[in-house]
Structure formats: C-alpha cells, structure tokens
Backbone as JSON Lines, residues from 0, in Angstrom:
{"i":0,"aa":"M","n":[139.68,18.49,241.41],"ca":[140.16,19.86,241.95],"c":[140.63,19.77,243.34]}
{"i":1,"aa":"A","n":[141.84,20.46,243.57],"ca":[142.54,20.27,245.1],"c":[141.6,21.16,246.14]}
{"i":2,"aa":"D","n":[141.71,20.94,247.34],"ca":[141.04,21.43,248.24],"c":[142.05,22.84,248.77]}
{"i":3,"aa":"R","n":[141.35,24.09,248.89],"ca":[142.08,25.41,249.01],"c":[142.98,25.13,250.07]}
{"i":4,"aa":"K","n":[142.27,24.55,251.56],"ca":[142.99,24.27,252.66],"c":[144.21,23.75,252.47]}
{"i":5,"aa":"N","n":[143.99,22.32,251.78],"ca":[145.28,21.61,251.73],"c":[146.39,22.6,250.89]}
{"i":6,"aa":"I","n":[146.01,22.94,249.88],"ca":[146.96,23.86,249.18],"c":[147.9,24.79,250.25]}
{"i":7,"aa":"L","n":[146.81,25.47,250.88],"ca":[147.37,26.54,251.91],"c":[148.16,25.74,253.02]}
{"i":8,"aa":"D","n":[147.98,24.68,253.41],"ca":[148.55,23.79,254.26],"c":[150.01,23.37,253.89]}
{"i":9,"aa":"L","n":[150.06,23.19,252.65],"ca":[151.23,22.58,252.01],"c":[152.24,23.78,251.49]}
{"i":10,"aa":"Y","n":[151.61,24.96,251.02],"ca":[152.47,25.96,250.22],"c":[152.65,27.15,251.08]}
{"i":11,"aa":"F","n":[151.7,27.51,251.94],"ca":[151.68,28.9,252.44],"c":[153.16,29.37,253.12]}
{"i":12,"aa":"L","n":[153.75,28.66,254.12],"ca":[154.6,29.16,254.65],"c":[156.27,29.35,253.72]}
{"i":13,"aa":"D","n":[156.21,28.42,252.64],"ca":[156.92,28.75,251.4],"c":[156.79,29.88,250.77]}
{"i":14,"aa":"A","n":[155.42,30.11,250.46],"ca":[155.08,31.61,249.62],"c":[155.42,32.71,250.46]}
{"i":15,"aa":"R","n":[155.03,32.66,251.97],"ca":[155.31,33.67,252.86],"c":[156.76,34.21,252.79]}
{"i":16,"aa":"A","n":[157.56,33.11,253.07],"ca":[159.07,33.35,253.05],"c":[159.44,34.09,251.7]}
{"i":17,"aa":"R","n":[158.93,33.38,250.61],"ca":[159.43,34.15,249.43],"c":[159.05,35.34,249.2]}
{"i":18,"aa":"L","n":[157.95,35.95,249.74],"ca":[157.26,37.14,249.74],"c":[158.26,38.2,250.68]}
{"i":19,"aa":"I","n":[158.76,37.76,251.81],"ca":[159.55,38.13,252.62],"c":[160.86,38.7,252.12]}
{"i":20,"aa":"D","n":[161.17,37.69,251.45],"ca":[162.61,37.69,250.73],"c":[162.61,38.79,249.61]}
{"i":21,"aa":"I","n":[161.43,38.9,248.75],"ca":[161.11,39.96,247.68],"c":[161.01,41.47,248.31]}
{"i":22,"aa":"A","n":[160.42,41.33,249.51],"ca":[160.13,42.7,250.14],"c":[161.48,43.27,250.65]}
{"i":23,"aa":"A","n":[162.52,42.28,251.17],"ca":[163.84,42.94,251.83],"c":[164.72,43.09,250.66]}
{"i":24,"aa":"F","n":[164.57,42.34,249.38],"ca":[165.46,42.41,248.34],"c":[165.13,44.1,247.77]}
{"i":25,"aa":"M","n":[163.85,44.11,247.91],"ca":[163.51,45.69,247.3],"c":[163.72,46.72,248.17]}
{"i":26,"aa":"D","n":[163.68,46.49,249.51],"ca":[164.14,47.4,250.49],"c":[165.79,47.71,250.26]}
{"i":27,"aa":"R","n":[166.44,46.74,250.0],"ca":[167.75,46.85,249.85],"c":[168.23,47.8,248.75]}
{"i":28,"aa":"V","n":[167.38,47.52,247.41],"ca":[167.65,48.04,246.36],"c":[167.14,49.77,246.44]}
{"i":29,"aa":"D","n":[166.11,50.0,247.04],"ca":[165.41,51.13,247.2],"c":[166.43,51.99,248.1]}
{"i":30,"aa":"R","n":[167.21,51.35,249.2],"ca":[168.15,52.27,250.0],"c":[169.68,52.58,249.14]}
{"i":31,"aa":"A","n":[169.81,51.74,248.22],"ca":[171.03,51.87,247.7],"c":[171.11,53.13,246.63]}
{"i":32,"aa":"D","n":[172.25,53.54,246.55],"ca":[172.5,54.64,245.6],"c":[172.67,53.98,244.19]}
{"i":33,"aa":"G","n":[172.52,54.71,243.16],"ca":[172.69,54.2,241.87],"c":[171.34,54.63,240.65]}
{"i":34,"aa":"E","n":[171.58,54.48,239.65],"ca":[170.57,54.52,238.6],"c":[169.61,53.36,238.6]}
{"i":35,"aa":"T","n":[168.4,53.83,237.95],"ca":[167.5,52.54,237.96],"c":[167.84,51.61,237.14]}
{"i":36,"aa":"D","n":[167.21,50.41,237.3],"ca":[167.78,49.31,236.29],"c":[166.55,48.45,235.88]}
{"i":37,"aa":"F","n":[166.53,48.14,234.72],"ca":[165.77,47.41,233.88],"c":[165.2,45.95,234.65]}
{"i":38,"aa":"R","n":[166.2,45.41,235.49],"ca":[165.83,44.22,236.26],"c":[164.72,44.55,237.42]}
{"i":39,"aa":"Y","n":[165.09,45.62,238.19],"ca":[164.19,46.01,239.02],"c":[162.93,46.57,238.68]}
{"i":40,"aa":"D","n":[162.83,47.18,237.51],"ca":[161.54,47.62,236.9],"c":[160.77,46.4,236.48]}
{"i":41,"aa":"A","n":[161.51,45.31,236.15],"ca":[160.63,44.09,235.74],"c":[160.13,43.32,236.82]}
{"i":42,"aa":"C","n":[160.77,43.45,237.9],"ca":[160.2,42.8,239.31],"c":[159.09,43.55,239.74]}
{"i":43,"aa":"C","n":[159.16,44.9,239.63],"ca":[158.02,45.81,240.0],"c":[156.67,45.45,238.99]}
{"i":44,"aa":"E","n":[157.08,45.39,237.73],"ca":[155.85,45.16,236.95],"c":[155.19,43.62,237.11]}
{"i":45,"aa":"A","n":[156.17,42.65,237.65],"ca":[155.74,41.42,237.66],"c":[155.03,41.37,239.04]}
{"i":46,"aa":"L","n":[155.12,41.98,240.05],"ca":[154.42,42.4,241.38],"c":[152.89,42.87,240.73]}
{"i":47,"aa":"K","n":[152.98,43.83,240.03],"ca":[151.58,44.2,239.52],"c":[150.86,43.17,239.0]}
{"i":48,"aa":"A","n":[151.29,42.52,238.11],"ca":[150.62,41.18,237.6],"c":[149.88,40.26,238.76]}
{"i":49,"aa":"L","n":[150.69,40.27,239.9],"ca":[150.17,39.25,240.93],"c":[148.89,39.99,241.42]}
{"i":50,"aa":"E","n":[148.86,41.35,241.45],"ca":[147.49,41.84,241.94],"c":[146.05,41.73,241.19]}
{"i":51,"aa":"S","n":[146.37,40.9,240.03],"ca":[145.24,41.09,239.14],"c":[144.1,40.07,239.72]}
{"i":52,"aa":"G","n":[144.51,38.94,240.15],"ca":[143.46,38.13,240.74],"c":[143.2,37.04,239.67]}
{"i":53,"aa":"H","n":[143.76,37.48,238.49],"ca":[143.41,36.28,237.42],"c":[144.07,34.74,237.78]}
{"i":54,"aa":"P","n":[143.63,33.94,237.09],"ca":[144.29,32.57,237.25],"c":[145.27,32.44,236.42]}
{"i":55,"aa":"D","n":[146.0,33.37,235.63],"ca":[146.91,33.16,234.76],"c":[147.9,34.23,235.24]}
{"i":56,"aa":"R","n":[148.21,34.43,236.46],"ca":[149.26,35.38,236.93],"c":[150.66,34.74,236.94]}
{"i":57,"aa":"A","n":[150.9,33.42,237.0],"ca":[152.19,32.85,236.56],"c":[152.86,33.26,235.42]}
{"i":58,"aa":"E","n":[151.73,33.2,234.44],"ca":[152.12,33.52,232.92],"c":[152.65,34.78,232.72]}
{"i":59,"aa":"K","n":[151.76,35.6,233.35],"ca":[152.07,37.23,233.28],"c":[153.11,37.65,233.84]}
{"i":60,"aa":"V","n":[153.6,36.86,235.17],"ca":[154.97,37.36,235.86],"c":[156.05,36.84,234.67]}
{"i":61,"aa":"L","n":[155.92,35.54,234.32],"ca":[157.09,34.93,233.47],"c":[157.27,36.09,232.21]}
{"i":62,"aa":"L","n":[156.01,36.44,231.78],"ca":[156.08,37.39,230.42],"c":[156.89,38.74,230.9]}
{"i":63,"aa":"E","n":[156.66,39.02,232.07],"ca":[157.29,40.32,232.49],"c":[158.97,40.28,232.43]}
{"i":64,"aa":"F","n":[159.61,38.91,232.67],"ca":[160.91,38.69,232.52],"c":[161.44,38.21,231.16]}
{"i":65,"aa":"S","n":[160.34,38.12,230.17],"ca":[160.65,37.44,228.87],"c":[161.22,38.38,227.68]}
{"i":66,"aa":"D","n":[161.86,38.25,226.84],"ca":[162.25,38.76,225.64],"c":[161.23,38.83,224.57]}
{"i":67,"aa":"P","n":[160.55,40.12,224.44],"ca":[159.38,39.9,223.28],"c":[159.95,39.89,222.03]}
{"i":68,"aa":"S","n":[161.28,40.11,221.7],"ca":[161.89,40.4,220.15],"c":[161.56,38.79,219.55]}
{"i":69,"aa":"D","n":[161.5,39.12,218.37],"ca":[161.31,37.8,217.42],"c":[162.49,37.57,216.55]}
{"i":70,"aa":"E","n":[163.64,38.57,216.39],"ca":[164.66,38.57,215.84],"c":[165.97,38.23,216.81]}
{"i":71,"aa":"P","n":[166.92,37.39,216.49],"ca":[167.83,37.22,217.2],"c":[168.93,38.53,217.39]}
{"i":72,"aa":"I","n":[169.77,38.55,218.0],"ca":[170.67,39.69,218.14],"c":[171.92,39.11,217.4]}
{"i":73,"aa":"P","n":[172.7,39.91,216.6],"ca":[173.97,39.62,215.91],"c":[174.82,38.9,216.7]}
{"i":74,"aa":"K","n":[175.19,39.11,218.05],"ca":[176.23,38.67,218.98],"c":[175.89,39.17,220.25]}
{"i":75,"aa":"A","n":[176.29,38.29,221.1],"ca":[175.88,38.58,222.67],"c":[176.89,39.69,222.84]}
{"i":76,"aa":"T","n":[176.29,40.36,223.99],"ca":[177.02,41.82,224.4],"c":[177.57,41.42,226.08]}
{"i":77,"aa":"V","n":[176.99,40.07,226.54],"ca":[177.63,39.98,228.07],"c":[177.58,38.36,227.79]}
{"i":78,"aa":"K","n":[178.43,37.97,229.05],"ca":[178.65,36.65,228.99],"c":[177.75,35.61,229.62]}
{"i":79,"aa":"A","n":[176.51,36.23,230.1],"ca":[175.4,35.2,230.8],"c":[174.17,36.3,230.73]}
{"i":80,"aa":"A","n":[173.05,35.33,230.93],"ca":[171.86,35.89,230.98],"c":[171.56,36.76,232.1]}
{"i":81,"aa":"C","n":[170.67,37.72,231.89],"ca":[170.54,38.56,233.47],"c":[169.27,38.57,233.74]}
{"i":82,"aa":"G","n":[168.25,37.76,233.33],"ca":[167.19,37.15,234.22],"c":[165.95,38.18,233.68]}
{"i":83,"aa":"A","n":[166.11,39.2,232.84],"ca":[164.92,40.31,232.4],"c":[165.62,40.9,231.36]}
{"i":84,"aa":"C","n":[164.55,41.21,230.47],"ca":[164.66,42.01,229.25],"c":[164.69,43.37,229.36]}
{"i":85,"aa":"P","n":[165.93,43.96,228.83],"ca":[166.01,45.5,229.0],"c":[165.06,46.14,228.01]}
{"i":86,"aa":"D","n":[164.76,47.45,228.17],"ca":[163.57,47.9,227.26],"c":[164.24,47.84,225.68]}
{"i":87,"aa":"L","n":[163.54,47.47,225.08],"ca":[163.57,47.39,223.52],"c":[162.64,48.1,222.83]}
{"i":88,"aa":"D","n":[163.38,49.11,221.78],"ca":[162.63,49.82,220.8],"c":[161.4,49.32,220.17]}
{"i":89,"aa":"N","n":[161.61,47.85,220.0],"ca":[160.43,47.25,219.34],"c":[159.29,46.34,220.26]}
{"i":90,"aa":"S","n":[159.48,46.68,221.62],"ca":[158.65,46.14,222.37],"c":[157.21,46.96,222.42]}
C-alpha cells in the first residue's frame, strides 16, 4: 500500500489547482445570466459525491456524468457529446 505522505507529496498541488479551477468555473456560471443547465447540475451532484468519504468516490463522480439508459436513441440530435446526461424520464 502506498504511503499517504508520498501520495500527497506527488499529487496535492495538482489536485489543489483542479479544485481552484472548478471553483472559478462555478463562480463564472453562477454570475452569468440564463437558464439552468443539466451539465452544471451534474457537476454539483458530482461534488456531493466527493463529500461521502467513501473509497469509491471516483466511480460515483463518473456515474454522475454517465447516461443510465439501456436503449440507444434512434438518431443523434447533436454533433458531439456534451459530457453529461440530460435528465431522462427513465432515470
């Protein structure tokens, strides 16, 4: 098993920078005008998963951005993936 201090020495500054980036992103969105968006909602739900303290946080965060549907859609409605799944009636 890896030593906690070694992991912190290696990854802390990178994690800190990413958290600051996320906070800045959320500040920009919160200051902007417009409707709510499922992508931002997915980010907020993913952040809640981080607070759990359970060792499967990465899985829970990934699931917040994943499409839970089992059936493929008949045809694409956009040209690219958007990184989060909009609210579905069957989710």
